[in-house]
C-alpha positions as CSV (number, residue, x, y, z in Angstrom):
1,M,-66.7,-32.0,71.3
2,M,-63.5,-33.8,70.3
3,I,-65.5,-36.7,69.0
4,N,-67.6,-34.4,66.8
5,V,-64.5,-32.7,65.4
6,L,-63.0,-36.1,64.6
7,F,-66.3,-37.2,63.1
8,I,-66.3,-34.3,60.7
9,L,-62.6,-34.6,60.0
10,S,-63.2,-38.3,59.2
11,A,-65.6,-37.4,56.4
12,L,-63.4,-34.6,55.1
13,L,-60.3,-36.7,54.9
14,T,-62.1,-39.5,53.2
15,G,-63.5,-37.1,50.6
16,I,-60.0,-35.5,50.1
17,S,-58.5,-39.0,49.5
18,H,-60.5,-39.0,46.2
19,Q,-58.9,-35.8,45.0
20,P,-56.0,-36.0,42.4
21,W,-53.5,-34.8,45.0
22,G,-51.8,-38.0,45.8
23,L,-53.5,-38.4,49.2
24,G,-55.3,-41.7,48.6
25,F,-53.5,-43.1,51.7
26,L,-55.8,-41.1,53.9
27,A,-58.5,-43.6,53.2
28,W,-56.5,-46.3,55.0
29,F,-57.3,-44.7,58.4
30,S,-59.8,-41.8,57.8
31,L,-62.9,-44.0,58.6
32,V,-61.7,-44.9,62.1
33,P,-63.3,-41.9,63.9
34,A,-66.6,-42.6,62.1
35,I,-66.5,-46.3,63.1
36,Y,-65.9,-45.3,66.7
37,F,-68.7,-42.8,66.6
38,F,-71.3,-45.2,65.0
39,N,-70.2,-48.1,67.1
40,N,-71.3,-46.2,70.2
41,Q,-74.7,-45.1,69.0
42,I,-77.8,-46.6,70.6
43,S,-80.5,-44.7,68.8
44,V,-81.5,-45.6,65.2
45,K,-82.7,-42.0,64.6
46,K,-79.3,-40.6,65.6
47,V,-77.6,-43.2,63.4
48,I,-79.7,-42.1,60.4
49,G,-79.0,-38.4,61.1
50,Y,-75.3,-38.7,61.7
51,A,-74.9,-41.1,58.7
52,F,-76.5,-38.5,56.5
53,L,-74.3,-35.8,57.9
54,W,-71.1,-37.9,57.4
55,G,-72.1,-38.8,53.8
56,F,-73.0,-35.2,53.0
57,I,-69.7,-33.8,54.2
58,Y,-67.8,-36.7,52.4
59,H,-69.5,-36.1,49.1
60,V,-69.3,-32.3,49.2
61,S,-65.6,-32.5,49.9
62,F,-64.8,-34.3,46.7
63,L,-67.8,-33.4,44.4
64,Y,-67.7,-29.7,45.0
65,F,-66.6,-29.3,41.4
66,L,-70.3,-29.8,40.4
67,S,-70.8,-26.1,41.4
68,G,-68.3,-25.2,38.6
69,N,-70.4,-26.7,35.7
70,I,-70.3,-23.9,33.0
71,G,-73.3,-25.5,31.3
72,I,-75.6,-24.4,34.1
73,D,-76.6,-20.8,33.8
74,T,-77.3,-19.5,37.3
75,I,-74.9,-19.8,40.3
76,A,-77.8,-20.7,42.6
77,L,-78.7,-23.7,40.4
78,K,-75.1,-24.8,40.3
79,Y,-74.8,-25.0,44.1
80,F,-78.3,-26.4,44.4
81,T,-77.3,-29.2,42.0
82,M,-74.1,-29.9,44.0
83,L,-76.0,-30.0,47.3
84,L,-78.8,-32.1,45.9
85,V,-76.4,-34.7,44.4
86,S,-74.5,-34.9,47.7
87,C,-77.7,-35.4,49.7
88,F,-78.9,-38.1,47.3
89,L,-75.6,-40.0,47.5
90,S,-75.5,-39.8,51.3
91,L,-78.4,-42.3,51.3
92,N,-75.6,-44.9,50.7
93,F,-74.2,-44.3,54.2
94,I,-77.6,-44.2,55.8
95,L,-78.2,-47.7,54.5
96,I,-74.7,-48.9,55.5
97,F,-74.9,-47.8,59.1
98,I,-78.6,-48.8,59.5
99,F,-77.6,-52.3,58.5
100,Y,-74.6,-52.2,60.8
101,F,-76.7,-50.9,63.7
102,L,-79.2,-53.8,63.2
103,F,-76.6,-56.5,62.9
104,K,-74.8,-55.1,66.0
105,K,-78.0,-55.8,68.0
106,F,-78.3,-59.4,67.0
107,F,-74.7,-60.7,66.7
108,N,-71.7,-61.0,69.0
109,K,-70.4,-57.5,69.5
110,N,-66.8,-58.7,69.4
111,Y,-67.2,-59.7,65.8
112,T,-70.0,-57.6,64.3
113,I,-67.6,-54.9,63.3
114,Y,-66.0,-57.2,60.8
115,I,-69.4,-57.3,58.9
116,L,-68.9,-53.6,58.1
117,P,-66.7,-54.3,55.0
118,I,-69.3,-56.7,53.7
119,I,-72.1,-54.1,54.1
120,V,-70.1,-51.4,52.3
121,V,-69.3,-53.7,49.4
122,S,-72.9,-54.8,49.1
123,I,-74.3,-51.3,49.1
124,E,-71.7,-49.9,46.7
125,F,-72.4,-52.8,44.3
126,L,-76.2,-52.4,44.5
127,R,-75.9,-48.6,44.0
128,S,-74.2,-49.2,40.6
129,F,-77.4,-50.3,38.9
130,G,-80.2,-48.4,37.2
131,L,-80.5,-44.9,35.7
132,Y,-79.3,-43.3,39.0
133,G,-76.6,-45.9,39.4
134,F,-73.3,-44.3,40.4
135,T,-69.8,-45.6,41.1
136,W,-67.8,-42.4,41.0
137,N,-68.0,-42.3,44.8
138,S,-66.7,-45.9,45.4
139,L,-64.0,-46.0,48.1
140,S,-61.9,-48.0,45.7
141,Y,-61.2,-45.0,43.5
142,T,-59.2,-43.4,46.3
143,Q,-56.4,-46.0,45.4
144,T,-55.9,-45.2,41.7
145,D,-52.3,-44.0,42.4
146,Y,-51.3,-47.3,43.9
147,L,-51.1,-49.6,40.9
148,M,-49.6,-52.5,42.9
149,I,-52.6,-53.1,45.0
150,S,-54.9,-52.2,42.1
151,Q,-53.7,-55.3,40.2
152,N,-56.0,-57.3,42.4
153,I,-59.2,-56.0,40.8
154,E,-58.5,-58.3,37.9
155,Y,-60.0,-60.9,40.3
156,T,-62.2,-59.0,42.8
157,G,-63.3,-56.0,40.8
158,I,-63.2,-52.5,42.3
159,Y,-65.2,-53.5,45.3
160,G,-62.4,-55.8,46.5
161,L,-60.4,-52.6,47.1
162,S,-63.4,-51.0,48.9
163,F,-63.5,-54.1,51.1
164,W,-59.8,-53.9,51.9
165,I,-60.0,-50.2,52.8
166,V,-62.9,-50.7,55.3
167,L,-61.3,-53.8,56.7
168,I,-58.0,-51.9,57.4
169,N,-59.9,-49.1,59.1
170,V,-61.8,-51.7,61.2
171,M,-58.6,-53.4,62.3
172,I,-57.0,-50.1,63.3
173,Y,-60.1,-49.2,65.3
174,E,-59.9,-52.6,67.1
175,L,-56.2,-52.2,67.8
176,L,-56.8,-48.7,69.3
177,Q,-59.7,-50.1,71.4
178,K,-57.6,-52.8,72.9
179,F,-53.9,-53.3,71.9
180,S,-52.5,-56.7,71.4
181,K,-49.5,-58.0,69.4
182,K,-51.8,-60.5,67.7
183,K,-54.1,-57.8,66.4
184,L,-51.0,-55.8,65.3
185,Y,-49.6,-58.7,63.4
186,I,-52.9,-59.4,61.7
187,L,-53.3,-55.8,60.7
188,I,-49.8,-55.7,59.2
189,F,-50.5,-58.9,57.3
190,S,-53.8,-57.7,56.1
191,F,-52.3,-54.4,54.9
192,L,-49.4,-56.1,53.1
193,F,-51.4,-58.9,51.6
194,P,-52.8,-57.1,48.5
195,W,-49.5,-55.5,47.8
196,I,-47.8,-58.9,47.7
197,T,-50.5,-60.5,45.6
198,G,-50.5,-57.4,43.3
199,L,-46.8,-57.8,42.7
200,I,-47.3,-61.5,42.0
201,I,-50.1,-60.8,39.5
202,Q,-48.1,-58.1,37.7
203,N,-45.0,-60.3,37.5
204,N,-46.9,-63.2,36.0
205,Y,-48.7,-61.1,33.4
206,V,-47.5,-61.7,29.8
207,K,-47.5,-58.5,27.8
208,P,-49.3,-58.8,24.4
209,K,-47.1,-58.6,21.3
210,K,-49.7,-57.2,18.9
211,Y,-50.0,-53.5,18.3
212,I,-51.9,-50.9,16.4
213,N,-50.9,-47.3,15.9
214,A,-53.4,-44.7,17.2
215,K,-53.7,-40.9,17.0
216,I,-55.8,-39.2,19.6
217,I,-57.0,-35.7,18.9
218,Q,-57.7,-33.2,21.8
219,P,-58.9,-30.1,20.0
220,N,-59.7,-28.0,23.2
221,I,-62.8,-26.4,21.7
222,S,-64.9,-24.4,24.0
223,L,-68.6,-25.2,24.3
224,S,-69.6,-21.8,22.9
225,E,-67.3,-22.1,19.9
226,K,-68.5,-25.6,19.3
227,R,-72.1,-24.4,19.1
228,T,-71.6,-21.4,16.9
229,N,-68.9,-22.3,14.4
230,L,-69.1,-25.8,13.0
231,N,-66.7,-25.2,10.1
232,K,-64.0,-23.7,12.3
233,T,-64.1,-26.5,14.8
234,L,-64.2,-29.2,12.1
235,L,-61.2,-27.7,10.4
236,K,-59.3,-27.7,13.7
237,L,-60.0,-31.4,14.1
238,I,-59.0,-32.2,10.6
239,N,-55.8,-30.1,10.7
240,L,-54.7,-31.7,14.0
241,S,-55.5,-35.1,12.5
242,T,-53.3,-34.6,9.5
243,I,-50.2,-33.6,11.4
244,S,-47.7,-36.2,10.2
245,S,-46.4,-39.0,12.4
246,N,-43.5,-41.4,11.9
247,D,-45.7,-44.5,11.6
248,S,-48.8,-45.2,9.5
249,V,-52.0,-44.6,11.6
250,D,-54.5,-47.4,12.1
251,I,-57.1,-45.3,14.0
252,I,-57.8,-41.7,14.6
253,V,-60.0,-40.8,17.6
254,W,-62.0,-37.5,18.0
255,P,-63.9,-36.7,21.2
256,E,-67.5,-36.9,22.2
257,S,-69.9,-34.7,20.2
258,S,-67.1,-33.6,18.0
259,I,-69.1,-33.4,14.8
260,S,-72.5,-32.3,13.8
261,S,-75.6,-34.6,13.6
262,R,-76.0,-33.4,10.0
263,F,-73.2,-35.9,9.0
264,L,-75.6,-38.7,9.7
265,I,-78.7,-39.6,7.7
266,N,-80.3,-43.0,8.4
267,D,-77.0,-44.3,9.7
268,N,-75.2,-43.3,6.5
269,Y,-72.6,-40.6,5.9
270,N,-74.0,-37.4,4.6
271,N,-71.4,-36.0,2.1
272,K,-73.3,-32.8,1.5
273,V,-72.3,-31.1,4.8
274,S,-68.6,-30.4,4.3
275,R,-66.2,-30.7,1.4
276,D,-63.2,-30.6,3.8
277,M,-64.7,-33.6,5.7
278,N,-65.2,-35.5,2.4
279,I,-61.6,-35.0,1.3
280,F,-60.4,-36.0,4.8
281,L,-62.4,-39.2,4.8
282,E,-61.7,-40.2,1.2
283,N,-58.2,-41.1,2.3
284,E,-58.6,-44.9,2.3
285,K,-56.2,-45.3,5.2
286,I,-58.4,-43.4,7.6
287,N,-60.3,-45.2,10.3
288,L,-62.0,-42.5,12.4
289,V,-63.9,-42.7,15.7
290,A,-65.9,-39.6,16.4
291,G,-68.8,-38.5,18.6
292,L,-72.1,-37.1,17.4
293,E,-75.8,-36.7,18.2
294,A,-77.7,-39.3,16.2
295,N,-81.2,-38.1,15.3
296,Y,-84.0,-40.4,14.1
297,T,-87.7,-39.9,13.6
298,N,-88.7,-40.3,17.2
299,K,-85.4,-40.8,19.0
300,R,-82.1,-39.0,19.8
301,F,-78.9,-40.6,20.9
302,N,-75.5,-39.5,22.1
303,S,-73.5,-41.7,19.8
304,S,-70.0,-42.9,18.7
305,V,-69.4,-43.5,15.0
306,L,-66.7,-45.4,13.2
307,F,-65.9,-44.1,9.8
308,V,-64.0,-46.4,7.5
309,G,-63.0,-44.2,4.5
310,D,-66.1,-42.2,3.6
311,S,-68.6,-44.7,4.9
312,I,-70.0,-45.3,8.4
313,S,-69.0,-48.8,9.5
314,N,-71.0,-48.9,12.7
315,I,-72.6,-46.7,15.3
316,Y,-72.9,-47.1,19.1
317,H,-75.6,-45.3,21.1
318,K,-74.7,-44.4,24.7
319,Q,-76.3,-46.7,27.4
320,R,-75.3,-45.0,30.7
321,L,-76.6,-41.5,30.5
322,V,-76.1,-38.7,33.1
323,P,-79.4,-38.5,34.9
324,N,-81.3,-35.2,34.6
325,V,-78.5,-34.0,32.2
326,E,-78.7,-36.3,29.3
327,H,-81.8,-38.2,30.2
328,T,-84.7,-36.8,32.3
329,P,-87.3,-39.2,33.7
330,S,-90.9,-38.1,33.2
331,F,-91.3,-37.2,36.9
332,F,-88.6,-34.5,36.7
333,D,-89.9,-33.3,33.4
334,K,-93.3,-32.6,35.1
335,I,-91.7,-30.5,37.8
336,G,-89.5,-28.7,35.4
337,Y,-86.1,-29.9,36.8
338,N,-83.5,-30.5,34.1
339,M,-79.9,-29.6,34.6
340,G,-79.0,-30.2,30.9
341,Q,-80.0,-29.2,27.4
342,S,-80.6,-32.7,26.1
343,N,-82.9,-35.6,26.7
344,F,-81.4,-38.5,24.9
345,N,-82.8,-42.0,24.5
346,I,-81.0,-44.9,26.1
347,G,-79.0,-47.1,23.8
348,K,-79.6,-50.9,24.0
349,K,-77.1,-52.6,21.7
350,L,-73.5,-53.5,22.3
351,S,-72.3,-52.3,18.9
352,M,-68.8,-53.5,18.2
353,F,-66.4,-51.6,16.0
354,N,-63.7,-53.2,13.8
355,I,-60.6,-52.1,12.1
356,N,-58.1,-54.3,10.3
357,E,-60.1,-57.3,11.7
358,I,-59.5,-56.1,15.2
359,P,-62.8,-55.7,17.2
360,F,-63.0,-52.9,19.8
361,A,-65.5,-50.9,21.8
362,S,-66.0,-47.1,21.8
363,M,-68.0,-45.9,24.8
364,I,-68.9,-42.4,25.8
365,C,-67.9,-40.2,28.7
366,I,-69.3,-41.3,32.1
367,E,-69.6,-44.9,30.9
368,S,-65.9,-45.2,31.8
369,I,-66.8,-45.3,35.5
370,F,-69.1,-48.4,35.2
371,P,-67.1,-51.6,35.3
372,N,-69.8,-53.9,34.0
373,L,-70.4,-52.2,30.6
374,T,-66.8,-52.4,29.6
375,R,-66.6,-56.0,30.8
376,L,-69.6,-56.9,28.5
377,F,-67.8,-55.4,25.5
378,V,-64.6,-57.3,26.3
379,N,-66.6,-60.5,26.7
380,N,-68.1,-59.7,23.3
381,G,-64.6,-59.7,21.8
382,A,-63.2,-56.1,22.2
383,E,-59.4,-56.2,22.1
384,F,-58.9,-52.6,23.2
385,I,-61.2,-49.9,24.6
386,V,-61.9,-46.4,23.5
387,Y,-63.7,-43.8,25.6
388,I,-64.6,-40.5,23.9
389,V,-65.3,-37.7,26.3
390,N,-66.2,-34.0,26.3
391,D,-65.5,-32.7,29.8
392,G,-65.7,-29.2,28.4
393,W,-68.3,-28.5,31.1
394,Y,-65.5,-28.3,33.7
395,T,-62.6,-26.1,32.8
396,K,-60.8,-26.4,36.2
397,P,-59.6,-29.3,38.4
398,P,-60.5,-31.6,40.0
399,E,-63.3,-33.0,37.8
400,P,-61.2,-33.7,34.7
401,Q,-58.5,-35.5,36.7
402,Q,-61.0,-37.5,38.8
403,H,-62.9,-38.6,35.6
404,A,-59.8,-39.5,33.7
405,K,-58.3,-41.7,36.4
406,R,-61.4,-43.8,36.7
407,C,-60.6,-45.5,33.4
408,V,-57.3,-46.9,34.8
409,Y,-59.3,-49.6,36.6
410,R,-61.1,-50.6,33.4
411,A,-57.7,-51.3,31.8
412,I,-56.6,-53.5,34.8
413,E,-59.9,-55.3,35.2
414,N,-59.9,-56.6,31.7
415,R,-56.2,-56.3,30.8
416,R,-57.0,-54.1,27.8
417,S,-55.3,-51.0,26.6
418,V,-57.5,-47.9,26.9
419,I,-57.7,-44.9,24.6
420,R,-59.3,-41.9,26.3
421,C,-60.0,-38.9,24.0
422,A,-61.3,-35.8,25.6
423,N,-62.2,-32.4,24.0
424,T,-60.6,-30.1,26.6
425,G,-58.8,-32.8,28.5
426,I,-57.6,-35.0,29.9
427,S,-56.7,-37.4,27.0
428,M,-54.6,-40.4,27.7
429,I,-53.4,-43.9,26.9
430,V,-53.5,-46.5,29.6
431,D,-51.7,-49.9,29.2
432,P,-53.2,-53.2,30.5
433,Y,-51.2,-52.8,33.8
434,G,-53.0,-49.4,34.5
435,N,-49.9,-47.3,33.7
436,I,-50.7,-44.0,32.0
437,T,-48.2,-44.1,29.1
438,H,-49.3,-40.9,27.4
439,Q,-51.3,-38.0,28.8
440,S,-52.3,-34.5,27.5
441,E,-52.6,-31.3,29.5
442,L,-55.9,-29.8,30.5
443,N,-57.3,-27.0,28.4
444,K,-54.7,-27.4,25.6
445,S,-54.8,-28.7,22.1
446,D,-52.8,-31.8,21.7
447,V,-52.2,-34.8,19.5
448,I,-51.1,-38.2,21.0
449,N,-49.5,-40.7,18.7
450,A,-49.0,-44.1,20.4
451,N,-48.7,-47.8,19.8
452,I,-51.5,-49.6,21.5
453,T,-51.2,-53.2,22.6
454,I,-54.2,-55.4,21.7
455,S,-55.2,-58.7,23.4
456,D,-58.0,-61.3,23.2
457,R,-57.2,-62.8,26.6
458,K,-60.0,-62.8,29.1
459,T,-59.3,-62.2,32.8
460,F,-61.1,-63.7,35.8
461,Y,-63.1,-60.5,36.2
462,T,-64.0,-60.4,32.5
463,K,-65.4,-64.0,32.7
464,Y,-67.1,-63.9,36.1
465,G,-67.7,-60.2,36.7
466,N,-68.4,-59.0,40.2
467,L,-68.4,-62.4,41.8
468,F,-66.6,-61.0,44.9
469,S,-69.4,-58.5,45.4
470,I,-72.1,-61.0,44.8
471,L,-70.7,-63.3,47.5
472,N,-70.6,-60.3,49.9
473,L,-74.2,-59.5,49.1
474,F,-75.2,-63.2,49.4
475,S,-73.5,-63.3,52.9
476,L,-75.4,-60.1,53.9
477,I,-78.7,-61.6,52.8
478,L,-78.0,-64.8,54.7
479,M,-77.2,-62.8,57.9
480,G,-80.4,-60.8,57.4
481,L,-82.5,-64.0,57.0
482,F,-80.8,-65.4,60.2
483,I,-81.9,-62.4,62.2
484,I,-85.5,-62.7,60.9
485,F,-85.6,-66.4,61.6
486,K,-84.2,-65.9,65.1
487,K,-86.8,-63.2,65.9
488,R,-89.6,-65.5,64.8
489,I,-88.4,-68.3,67.0
490,K,-88.3,-65.9,70.0
491,S,-91.8,-64.6,69.3
């Protein structure tokens, strides 16, 4: 009974470590009971069952906010969606512990447990691809409050932190199984190592000396108001944007879906929609990033637009869409399951924006949780990053806080300043070290004026991507081939 209680507690504490409550340190030891439990299983069926249970409890404990989505009409569908997503994501842990169970049967039991971090990194990395790719639940995101160790992702990517978290848990488990001073010293060294290297990396970083001045507008417009009163919401955005600041403004940023699709005709600005917008844009000093729905003959996109004066300079179509909310595969269309009101097409082009001869990227909403897309833009020349977000679907914590903190890692990975502009919050500025230098409050109108550092330096991660994860995956494949080869020899 005690083991079962600890097993459940392990999943709960690991899930809680993701919450914006400053409890990320729980992940340093919360996996230990689960490791003990799975290390003593002898039935693959029980491994699958318990892995699903652990993963389900883990995901529900930090994704419970899905049941608060105000865009879903019925309470039953809200909770069904939360439970369905938690069930689907629990497949990660089924794969992790099946692999571990199989390796444990064929390798030296004294060392097999150290394969677990490799398995976790490999599965997390593979699960980031495709329409249903998801990184929100990566163990690495439990550590966003610890910027010192987070500096290492400039080299390892986020999966290096996941590896470290699992490794520390494995070492604690081994120490509890059979105490020795050698194990204790290795544990202490392994725990301190990324803090030391993080300090070295941070101290050796040269801060860029070039700046631009940005104004970020958080209008705090409710979804119902946005749908019913275009002129009122537009005037609110314009009025907030024209609030004076001490310095000249190089760029103004409005959130996702902040303006109507009627402002766009064949990728050109339609000046017949609003006289107020025309007057606002005619100011030659205005460079405006705004979100809208781009409609074409046979396609619809969730898009980000750069206005330079009263012309559209470029438009980016969102590439990572929320499955079954922004994009529904034909299979789900046939059975009538669609959580959202839209079915956008998937963008294909890395459209770069440019102001004052400074290239930058403007991505949309959930794209901030995917490391590789931002990396591609930086490799393409982006000298700072903009994320425009709605987040109006969730009016209460913890979704807005969880979502906002994910972009901290994008800043560190590529050493780029990040501008995050959200409708209802949370808007923020993140410097290349991952420090949040400016931040708005949730569910309040706000204007952030800030100097943003720009840089054209490319980090190890920017150049080589998830090399650390690829090496882990390659090691896992080699071990799998070794098992197959060994079984054939025996047969």
